[in-house]
C-alpha positions in Angstrom: -31.4 -8.8 9.2 -28.7 -6.5 7.9 -29.0 -3.2 6.1 -26.8 -2.0 3.3 -27.0 1.7 2.2 -25.5 3.0 -1.0 -25.6 6.4 -2.6 -26.7 6.5 -6.2 -25.1 9.8 -7.1 -26.8 13.0 -7.7 -30.4 13.0 -8.8 -32.3 15.7 -10.6 -31.7 19.4 -10.4 -31.6 19.6 -6.6 -28.2 17.7 -6.5 -29.4 15.7 -3.4 -28.1 12.1 -3.1 -30.7 9.4 -3.2 -30.1 6.7 -0.6 -31.1 3.2 -1.5 -31.7 0.8 1.5 -31.4 -2.9 0.7 -32.3 -5.5 3.2 -29.8 -8.4 3.3 -31.7 -11.4 4.7 -30.2 -14.4 6.4 -30.0 -16.4 3.1 -28.1 -13.5 1.4 -25.8 -13.3 4.4 -25.1 -17.1 4.2 -24.4 -16.8 0.4 -22.0 -13.9 1.1 -20.3 -15.9 3.8 -19.8 -18.8 1.5 -18.4 -16.6 -1.3 -16.0 -14.9 1.1 -14.6 -18.4 2.0 -14.5 -19.5 -1.7 -15.4 -17.0 -4.4 -15.2 -19.8 -6.9 -17.8 -22.0 -5.2 -20.4 -23.1 -7.8 -23.9 -21.9 -7.4 -25.1 -25.5 -7.2 -22.9 -26.1 -4.1 -24.1 -22.8 -2.6 -27.7 -23.8 -3.2 -27.2 -27.0 -1.3 -25.8 -25.1 1.7 -28.6 -22.5 1.8 -31.5 -24.8 0.7 -32.3 -23.0 -2.5 -32.3 -23.9 -6.2 -29.2 -23.0 -8.3 -31.4 -20.5 -10.2 -32.5 -18.9 -6.9 -28.8 -18.5 -5.8 -27.9 -17.1 -9.2 -30.7 -14.6 -9.0 -29.8 -13.5 -5.5 -26.1 -13.0 -6.4 -27.1 -11.0 -9.5 -29.4 -8.8 -7.3 -26.6 -8.2 -4.8 -24.2 -7.3 -7.6 -26.8 -4.9 -9.1 -27.5 -3.3 -5.7 -23.8 -2.8 -5.0 -23.7 -5.2 -2.0 -21.2 -7.3 -4.0 -18.7 -4.9 -5.6 -16.4 -7.5 -7.2 -15.2 -11.0 -7.2 -11.5 -11.5 -6.6 -8.9 -14.0 -5.6 -6.2 -14.1 -3.0 -3.0 -15.8 -3.8 -0.3 -17.2 -1.5 2.9 -15.2 -1.7 6.1 -14.6 0.1 5.1 -11.0 0.6 6.4 -9.3 3.7 3.8 -7.2 5.5 5.0 -4.7 8.0 4.2 -1.5 9.8 6.9 1.1 10.1 6.4 3.5 13.0 8.1 6.9 12.5 9.0 9.6 15.0 9.3 13.0 13.2 10.2 16.6 13.7 6.7 18.1 14.0 7.1 20.7 11.3 8.1 18.0 8.8 5.2 15.5 9.6 2.8 16.7 6.8 5.6 16.6 4.1 6.6 13.2 5.3 3.1 11.8 5.1 2.8 13.1 1.5 6.1 11.4 0.6 5.2 8.1 2.3 2.1 7.8 0.2 4.4 7.0 -2.8 6.2 4.2 -1.1 3.7 2.5 1.2 0.4 0.8 1.0 -1.3 2.9 3.7 -0.2 5.8 5.8 -1.6 6.5 9.3 -1.1 9.6 11.5 -0.7 8.4 15.1 -0.5 9.9 18.5 1.9 8.9 21.2 5.5 8.1 21.0 5.4 7.8 17.1 3.8 10.4 14.8 3.3 8.3 11.6 2.9 4.7 10.7 3.5 3.4 7.2 2.1 0.0 6.1 4.6 -1.6 3.9 4.2 -4.6 1.5 7.4 -5.9 0.0 8.6 -9.1 -1.7 11.4 -9.7 0.8 12.9 -8.6 4.1 15.9 -7.2 2.2 13.6 -5.0 0.1 11.8 -3.9 3.3 15.1 -3.0 4.9 16.1 -0.9 1.8 12.7 0.9 2.0 13.1 1.6 5.7 16.6 3.0 5.1 15.2 5.2 2.4 12.5 6.5 4.8 15.1 7.2 7.5 16.9 9.4 5.0 13.8 11.7 4.5 13.9 15.1 6.1 12.4 15.3 9.5 12.7 11.5 10.4 14.1 11.1 13.9 13.6 7.4 14.5 11.8 4.4 13.1 10.6 1.1 14.5 9.5 -1.7 12.2 6.9 -4.4 13.0 6.8 -7.4 10.7 3.6 -9.4 10.5 4.3 -13.1 11.2 2.0 -15.5 9.3 
């Protein structure tokens, strides 16, 4: 059994958050697994896999949506997108300003420890675009050095 906890916002005058605990049983877990593999899988097909009726699957999915266990249904498309991580060594007094600036040009920004001070996760449509963005980052005040890691596959 798995547990999922969600806050429902403030309740009443005391402004305390109410916590709802929802038990996800093995069948719900199987349904979630199937939907993660294929969000467009028909309820009838899911029902065959989990040994329920189509209506039973539909009701369980609706309940998981209502309880906030399923937040949204989405698709993933194939693309030629280039995913990379740019490691950046900075002048320490410039790190905070650099992090703020990177949030405008990167998907995620991480503060790191060790040889590099900051990591910027980049998603671009080509290696040429990535190279232009890295050149731009290198021009920011306080950037000493960069190293770019490109995800393969």
